[in-house]
N, C-alpha and C positions, 0 to 999 in steps of 0.2 A: 639174503633176507628180503622179503617184499612186504609192503604195507599198502592197504587200500587207500586210494586217493592220492598216492605219491607217484611221481614219474621218476624213473631212473635218471640221475644226473651225475656227471663226472664230479668227483670231489673237488672242492675248491681249496681244501687244506691238504698239503703234502704230508706223507707219513713222516714220523719223527726220525726214522733212520735215513731219510732222504734229505734232511736238512743239515745245515752246518752246525747248529746248536740245538739238539733235540729238546733240551730242558726248557727252551723258550717256545716250544710248539704251542703251548697253551698257558696263559696266565690264569691264576686262580686265587680265590680268597681263602683265608685260613679255615673257613668252615666248609669248604668244598671237599668232596671226595675225589681223590686222584685215581683215575682209572687208566689202565694200559690196555688198549685194544690190539690184539694180535690177530690180524685178518689179512689174507693176501688178495681178497677180492675187493676192488675199489668201490664197486657199487654197494656191497654189503657194509663196508666200512663207513661210507658216507651216510647210509641210512641209520646206522647205529648212532652216529654223531648227531644226526638230525633229531632222532628220538630223544636223546639226552638233552639236546638244546631246548626242546619244548618245555623242560621242567624249570626253566628260569635260571640256568647257570649253577645249579647245585652240584654239578659234577664237571670236573675238568678232565678232558680226554686227551691222551696221547695215542698215536696210531703207529704201529710198525707192521711190516709185511711178513717177517720171518721170525722164527724162534730164536735164531742167533742174535737178531737185533733186539728182541725182547730181553734177552739175558743181560743186556747192557743198561737197561732202564727199569729195574725192578723196584725202585724206591717209590712205591705207590701203595694205595689202599686195597686195590682190587685189580685182578687181571681177567679180562674177557678173552678167553682162548678158543680160537677155532681149531677143530680137530683135523682139518685138512690143510696143512701148510706145505710149502715147497720143500722144507728141510725137516719135517716131522709129520708122520702120518699116524692117524688114530690116537691111541693112548700113549704112544711113545713120547710125544711132546709134553704131555702132562707129567709123565714119570720123570722126564728130564728137568722140568721146571720146578717141581715140588721141593726138592732139596735146596734149591737156590733162593726161594722167596724167604723174606724175613718174617719175624713174629708179627702177627696181626694182618698179614697180607692174604686176602682171600682169592680163590680162583673160581671163576664162573666159566663153565664150558658152554660153547655155542655149538649146537647140532642142527642137522637138517631134519626135514619131516620124517625121513625113513630111518633116522639114526637115534631115536629116543632111547632104545636099549643101550646104545653106546653111551648116552648121557648118564644113565643109571650106573653103568660100569665105571664111568669116570668118578662119580661120587664115591663108589666103593674103593677106588684107588686112592682118593684123598682130596678131590675137589669139594668145595662147599655146596655147590648146586650146579644145575645145568638149565639152559634155556633152549627152546626150539625156535629156530629162526622163523620169523613171520607170524609168530603167535603172541607177541607182546607189543604193548604200546609204550610210550615214554614213561608215564608214571609207574607202570608195572615193572619196567626195566630198572628204574632207579630204586624202587622198593626192593627188588630182588638183589641189587648190588648192596644196598644197605643191610639187608638181612644176612647176606653172605659175609660181609665184613664183621658184623656183630657176632655171627656164629663162629667165625674164625677166632675172634678175640676171646670168646667164651671158651672155645676149645683150648686155646693157649693158656688161659687162666686155670682151667681145670687140670691141664697137664702139669703146669708149674706147681699147683697145690699137691697133686699126687706125687710129684718128684720130691717136694719138700717133706711130705709125710714119710716117704720111703727113706729119705736121707736122715730124718729125725730118728726113725726106727733103727737104722744102721748105726747111728751115733750112740743110741741107747745100748745096743748090743756091744759096741766097742767099749763104751764106758764101763759096762758090767765086767768086761775082761780086764780093763785097766784097774778097776777098783773092787777087788774081790772081798769076800767075807774072810777075815783072818782066821787061821787055824790056831786059836788060843782058848779053846773050850776048857774050862776049869783052871785056867792059868791065874797066877797071882799078879799078872801084868795087866794094867789098864791101857787100852788102845783106843784113843779118841781121834778119828780122822775128820778132816774137812776137805771137800773138793769143790771148786767153783770154776765152771767153764768160762772162757773169755767171752767178750761181747760178740766176737765173730763166731757165732754159734755154729755156723756151717763149716768152719775150719777147725774141727776138733783137734786138740793137741795130743801129745803122747805122754802126758804125766801119768805115772803109775805108782802104786805102793802095794805092799803085802807084808804079812807077818805070819810066822810059823813057829810052833813049839815042837821040837824034835823029840825023839824017843829017849834022849838023855836029859830032858827037861831044860835044855838051853833054848832061848828064844831068839829067833832071827828076824830082823826087820829090814826092809829095803824101801827106798823111795828113789824115783828116777824120772828122767825127762828126756824124750827123744827130740832132737832139734827139728824145728819146723812145725807146720800145722797141716792137717788134712787126714783123710782116711788111711793113706799109706803109712804115715807116721804113727797114727793111733794103732794100726794093726801091728806095726813093729814093736810098739810099747807092750801090747798084749803078748806078743811072742816072747819078748825078753822077760816079762813078769812070770809067765808060765814056765819058761826055762829055768829061771831062778828058783821058783818053788820046787820044781822037779829035782833039781840038783841038791837043794837043801834037804829035801825029804830022803834023797838017796844017800845022805851022809857025807857028801863031798865038802871038804874044807873051803872056806871062802877064798883062800889063796889060789885055789883051782877054779872056783866058780867064775870069777871075773874074767880070766883069760878065755874060758869056754863061752861066756856071754859075748865077748868081743867077736869070737868066731861066728856065733849065731848072727850077730848084727851085720857083720861084713857080708855074709852070704845071703841075708834076707833083705837088706836095704835096697831101695830102688835107685839110689844115686850115690856116687862115691863121697859126696860132701856130707852125707847124713852121719851124725854121731849121737851119742847118748851120754848123759851124766848120771851118776848114781852114788848114793850113800847107802852102804850096807853095814848093819850093826848086829853083832852077836853078843847077847847077854848071857853070862855064865849061869849055870844051874843054881848057884847059891845067890844070884842076883846082886852080888857085890862088885862085879866088874863087867867090863864090856870091851870088845875089840871093834874098832871103827875102820872101815875102808872107804876112802873117798876117790871117786873117779871123775874129777872135774866138777864136783858138786859142792854146794855150801856145806860147811860143817854144822852139826847140830848145836842148839843152844841149851845150856844148862839152866834150869829154872829153880831158883831158890824161893823162899817164901814170899819175898817182896821185890825181887829183882832178877835180871837175866845176866848170866855170865857166859860170854862166848867161849867155845873150846878152841883156843888159838894154837895149840901145839899138836894138832892132828895132822899127820902127814897127808899132803895133797897129791893125788895122782892125776894122770891125764884122762880125759874122757875116753869112753869106749869108741873104737873105730877111727882113732886118729893115727896111731902108729902100730905096726904089726908086732914089734918087739916091746911094747909098753908093759911095765910091771907095776904092781900095786902093793904097797907095804901097809899093813895094818898098824894101828896105834892102840895100845892098851890103855884104858883109863879105869880109875877106881871110882865106883859108884857109891860105896858106903851103904847105909841102911835106910836112907831117906832121900830119894832122888826122883827127878822128872826131867825129861828131855823133849825138846821141840825139834822136829825134822820138817823141812819144807823144800819146795821147788822154787826156782828163780822167778816164777810168776809172782811170787809174794814180794819180791824186792825190785823187779824191773818195772817200776812205776815212776813216772816223771821223766824229765829229759835233762841231759847235761848236768850242770851243777845242782839242779833240783831233783835229780834221781834219788829215790829212797835209799837203795843199797842196803848192805848188811848192817852198817852202823845206824842208819835210820830205823831199820826194823827193830834193833835193840831198844832204841828210845821209845818207839811206839809200844813195844811189848812191856817195857817198864811202866809206861803210863797206864796201860790196860790192867796190869797186875795191881797197881795202886788203886785203880778204880774198882776192881773186883777182888777185894782182899780175901774173900772166901772162895777163891778160884779152885782150890783143891777139892772143894765139895761140888763144884760145878765147872769142870774143865771145858765142857762143850760151850758154855756161855762165854768163857774167856776166848776160845777160838773164834766164835762168831763175832765177838767185839773186835778182835784183831783184824779179821777180814774186812769188817765194816770200816775200821780206821784206815786200812790200806786203801780201800776204795775212795774214801774221802780225800786222802792224800793225793790220789790221782785225779781229783777234780769232781768226784762224786758220780762219775760215769762208769759204765761197765768196763772192767779190765780187758785189755786187748789179749792178754795171754792167760791160758789156764793156770790154775795154781792148786797145789795139794799141800796140806799141812797135817802133821801127825803129832799128837801129844801122847807120850808113853811114860809110864812110871809104875812104881810099886802100888799095889792095891792098898797097902797100909798107909801110903802117902796120899793117894788120890782116892777119894770116896765119893764118886759121882752119885747124885740123886737119881731116882728111878726115871725122871723125865729126861735126864742126860743120857741114860742108858738106852732109852727108847730112841732118842735122837741119833745116837751112835748106830743103832741097828738100821735106821732108815738111810744113813749116809752111804 
């Protein structure tokens, strides 16, 4: 690089890779831009530093001669990269450097008079801009550096926003698979669901539920939870939910469904430690009895008019995916002619820490309090569930819950007579 009125002088500052402590090559203020100059020509390197020095110290420059040395000191705001280096020719150095620079680090390419086309190709490859040696003064060089840095930051922000939108859309699709519309058209069973994602919205969980009325008028309900968070766990939850619905519609008894679901889980999970808990319920065609299967899942709660009664004598089985020879025994319960049940995932009770954890007993107390506060809950079960989720959130300190939670309230339509507003809310959930 040459500049009118300046004589070539040997640099008085040694390159950073030639010093014992490169990080001390240049002291800077917090408002300075940190620039790494990658240039093997001493004269050009000196002139670049002189141009930047004319701006009053707004830029702190470190200088290295080779790309290998540059790769060791990339904690900067901008890299001024010459395309003719001893260890990288043309665009090869740029392609090698791009994957290594962190977020917000801009790359400005330096080209010669005859290489302007090369500069444009560098921008197409991923550089923020290019400069032709000898055609810039100090203020223009600083301005170009600042524009490149701001352009890189804007590109990073735009990319992060785009990735967030794609992630949110993927989460929406996964949630749709986890939380389907129940197949209960024309049924005498009221099905009121509530689902709330945890505060870590990007780490979608694997809570799922479903309900199906079969050809013999029996109603099958399931609620489950895949351990862990993330898209893999959510996709596994969708897989289990769809497999459950398919097996139920095919008429397979629940004693066969759970072992098959375990096979599906073992073959589809991405890690051996992944397991799933599940509560499956089959309500008889006359609606007076039900058979409950638990696979490491909390038992349902029986809702009387003004209090909750835990179902304490339901046989508890192991979670799916724990042991190959695990078996699950169903427990038959009598429902009578006036009944309602609450099914939930452990996100509803894993609130608090240690002795202050809510747990199943704390949930019973919260539910009793909400039933007393909403004595007409049979006419508005959706309001009761909303109040319960709000109470659990308050118990956790009033902040968003870490874990996803799913809650189902099911019962006879003659016992639960939701208002039209509640039915609309159910359809939207």
